[in-house]
N, C-alpha and C positions, 0 to 999 in steps of 0.2 A: 434482677429483671424477674426470673422464675425463681424466687426464694421461695415464695407459698408453695409452688408445685414441687421443687425439690426437697422441702419439710417434709410434705405429705408422703412422698414417695420414701424417705427415708424412715418415717414412721410406720408406715405400712411395710416395710421390710422387716424392720425391727419387731413388729408384731407378729408376723410371719413365722419369723424364726425362733422367737421366744413362746409364742402362747398357743400357736396351731399345734404342734405335737403333742400338747397336752389337752387339747380340749377336743371332745368328743364330736364328730361331725353328722348332722341328722343326714337320711333318715334313718341309717342304722347303726347309729355312735361310733363312727369309724375312725379310728386314731391315725393318724399320719405319722412317720418316722422321720427324724431330720434328715434321712437320706432319700425322702420320697421324691420318685421322679415328678410328680403333680408339684411339689413346695419347690424343688429347684427349679422348675420351667417359671412357676409365678416369680421368683426371686429375680432369674435371668431377664424376665420381660421388662420388670420394674428398674434392672442395672441398664438395660439397654436403653429404657425411656429417659432415664437419668443422664447418660451419656449424649443421648441427642440435644437434650435441653442445654447442657454445657457447651456443647458445639455451636449451638444458636447464639449463646450468649456471646462468644468470643467473636464470631462473625459480626455481630450486631456491634460491638464495641470497636471492630476495626472501620467499618465503614461509617461508624458516627464519630469516629474520634474521642472516644469516651475517655481514653487514657493519655490525652495531648496535656501536656502541662504546659503553661504560658510563662513567658519570663525568660531574660537571656540568662540567668544563672543555671535553669534547669533544662536549657535547649539540648545542651549534650546529653545528659542523661536520660532525656525523654526522647531523642533521635533514637540511642541505643536500645530504650525499651520499646521503641515502636518498632522498631526493626525486628527484634525478637518476637514481638506480639505478630507481625507480619508473618514470619517464619513458622509459628505456631497454628496461624490460620492457614498459610497455604497447606502446612502439613494435614491439615484437616481432609484435604480432597485425596491425600495418599493413603493415610491410616485407615485402613478399614478390616474390620474383622470378616472371618469367613461367612458369618450371619449377614452380615450388611452387603456384602457382593451377592450372595445368593438370593437376598430380597432384590437388590438391584437389577440381578438378570431376570428376575422372575416379574418384576414390573414392567421392564423392557417388553419383554414376550408379551405379556398381557396387552398391553398398549398396543403394539403390532397385532396380535390377533384380533383385538376389538375394532382395529382399522380394516381388518380384511372381512370380518363379520358384517361391517358396514356397507362395504362394497359389496358383499354378497347378498345382503337385504336388498341394495338396490337393482341388482340383476334380477332376483327373484319377483321385485316387483313388477319389472319390464317384461317378464317371462310372459309368453302368451298362453292362456289359459288351455289352449287346446293341444299345446304342445307338450302339457303336463302329464307325466306318466301316472295314470291311476294305480293307487296302491292295491294290496290284496286285501286290506280292510275295508277301504271305500268300495271295491266290486262287491264283496260279501253284504254291506249295507244297503247298497242299491238293490241285490237280489232280494235281501229281507223285505226290502219295502215295497217292490213288486209284488211279492208274495202276498204280503199282507194285504196290499189294495186289491189284487185279484180275489182274495178270500173273502174279504168284505163285499165287493161287488157279487159274488155268487151268492153268499147267503143273503144278501137284500134282493136279489132276483128271485129267489126261491120263496121268501116270505111275502114278496109282492103277488107272487102268481098264486098263493095261498095252496101250494102243491100238498099232496098226500102221499103216503105211501102205504103198503100192506106188508110190505117183507124187510129185513132188514138189509138183504142185498139190494133191494130197491132204493133203501135210502142212500146207499153207498153211489148206485148208478145215478140215482138224482144229482147228487153233487158233482161227479165226473162229468155228467152231462151239460150240466148249467155252466160248468166252468170252461168247457169247450165253447159254448155257445157265447160266452160273454168275451172271448179273445177277440179283439179287433185288431185291424192293419190298415196304413193308408195305402190308398190306390195310386201307384205311380202315374198313371193315366189321367186319370181325375182328379188327383189329390184329395179324394175324399175317405173318410173313414168307413171303412166297411167289416162285417162279419167275416173271420175267417173260415168258420165252419158253420154250416148251414144245414139244419136236421132235415132230412128227406124222409122221416118214418122209419119203421122198424122192418128190417129184412125178413124174408121168409126163411123157413127151416131150411130148405137145400142150401140156400147162400150162407146160412151160420155154419151147418155142416162142412160145406166146401171151404169156408174162412178157417174153421178150428182145425181142418185136416181130417175130418172124421168121415167114414163111409156113409154115402148118401143113404138115408133112411126113406122108406117108402112110407108115405102119408095116406092115412085111410082116407081122407075127405078133403076137399078145398084144394084148388090149383091144378085138378085133373081136367082131361077133356079137350085138351089143347087150347087154341085161340091165342088172343095178342095177351102179353103182360101187361099188370096194371101199370099207369103212368107214374112215373115218379116225380113227385112235387116237394116244393119247399114247405114248410110251415108256414101258416098266413103269420105275418107281422103280429107279435104280441103273445103267439102263442109258445109257451115253453115246453110242453111235453107232448108228444104224439097221442093218439088214442090207444088205448089197449097195450101200451108200453109194458107193464107189468103183468100182463098174463102169462106168459112161460114162467116166471119166477114162483107162481104160485103152484105150480105143477111139483110135486114131490120126485118125481123123477128127473126133472131138468134143473129147477131153481134157477134160471137164466134171464139175464137183461141185455137186449140188443138195440143198437142203435145205427142209423145209417146217416153219413153225412157228404154233402159235397164241399170241396175245398178248391178256390180257384175262380176261373171266370167263365161263362158261356160268352164266347166270340162268334159274330156274326158278320159274313163278307156278303158282298152282292154277287161275287164273280161264283163263290166255290159252296155257297151255301152255309150252313151252320158246321162249325170247327169248334170240337170240344176241347177245351183247355181246362175242365174239370177233373179233378180227381176225387173218386169215390173211394171213402174211408167207413171203418167200421170200428165200433167200440162195443165189445161184448164182455160182460160179467157172468162169470160162472161160480156157483157156489158147491165147492168141492166137499166139504163137511161142514161140520155146526161152526168151527171158527176160522175157514180159510176160504178166501174168495180169489180166484184166477182172472187176471183182467188180461185182454188183447186189444189193442188197437193197430190201425194202419190200414193199408189198400189191401186187395184181394193179393195175397201171396202166388207166385207162377208155381205150376206143379214142378215138383222135383224130377229129375232124369230119372226115367224108368217107373214111375209112379205116377199114377193118377190122383193121388192125394197132394196136399198143400200142406205146408207148416208155416207156424207165425210165433213170434216171440211172445212170451207171456210173462207176467209179472203177479207174483202171488202175494195178497196183502191178508196180514190178520185182521179179520173181521171185528174181534174184541177190542183193538186198537183206535178203531175208529168209529164203532158203533157201540152206544150201550144197550147190550142188548137184554138186561134187566129192566131197565127204564122203559125200554121199546115195549116189551111185552106189557109191562103193565099198564102203560099208556093204552096200548090196543086193546087190552081187555075192560078197560074204563070207557073208551070213546068209540069202540066199533072196530069195524073192519079196518078204517084207515086211520092212521095217524100223521100229524105233522111232524117231520123228521128234526130231531135236535141235532143239529151240526155244528 
């Protein structure tokens, strides 16, 4: 029944044992010794397949009665021969090599594991997406997408407003300011999307000094003589930058950019009049040397105990990592005093 297959296996086995040890193998002309592990494994695989074919032949002969001899004279001998064949076939279920036993166990375990995996796949399909725990990679990917979208929106807004700057610290201040005013949130009361930070102009020198925790400096002009403080109003819709926002950065002694914002809602009630639910925040950038900018952001800090000055957390940024100073100066020398920032 499997004569061709058995002949092929025998021929290949003979070739492996006689020819392969003396035949250089590519790519490095490797010669295998007769005791090579690879050669022994190949021959063992052929022997195992040959034994499987012989077992199948004996089983087929049993169930098709291939060896049945008809006739009265041969019945006794045939019966004895068949009984012997039956015993041989029955022993096939008992005689197993160590390798056969291991293969059987592995196959059984694999089937059980496959069934468990199928059940697990079904359970995962039913699992609600809201109950699935996000992995660290998913969270990082989400944050990266949000940051990329935020950066793209900021650059688009600056380009649309055709904003120009005169100083490197002004370019960095423009980028941070635009990023803040582009942030939006959903109002839980009206369910509408609103700006989180609404610019209300540039704070005066006294406020800046108080915010930075410096001693108040006497100004030579402006703001003196008493009277009411100027009203604080939000910038008109569509206006990105307040007027004269970069004036302090042009001064050699300060090189400073400052913005003031409202964050929150103005709530009015008929019984108690206006109720202020807004927080006033400040963004201040101060260039401390040719390559470093100190950034401060937040509400006006409360005075520390025993001192009239305030303190605020500050972040130092290397200016050269965010602004191409050589390119900025070259563009400014060609285009005049103001240039479009390359962000």
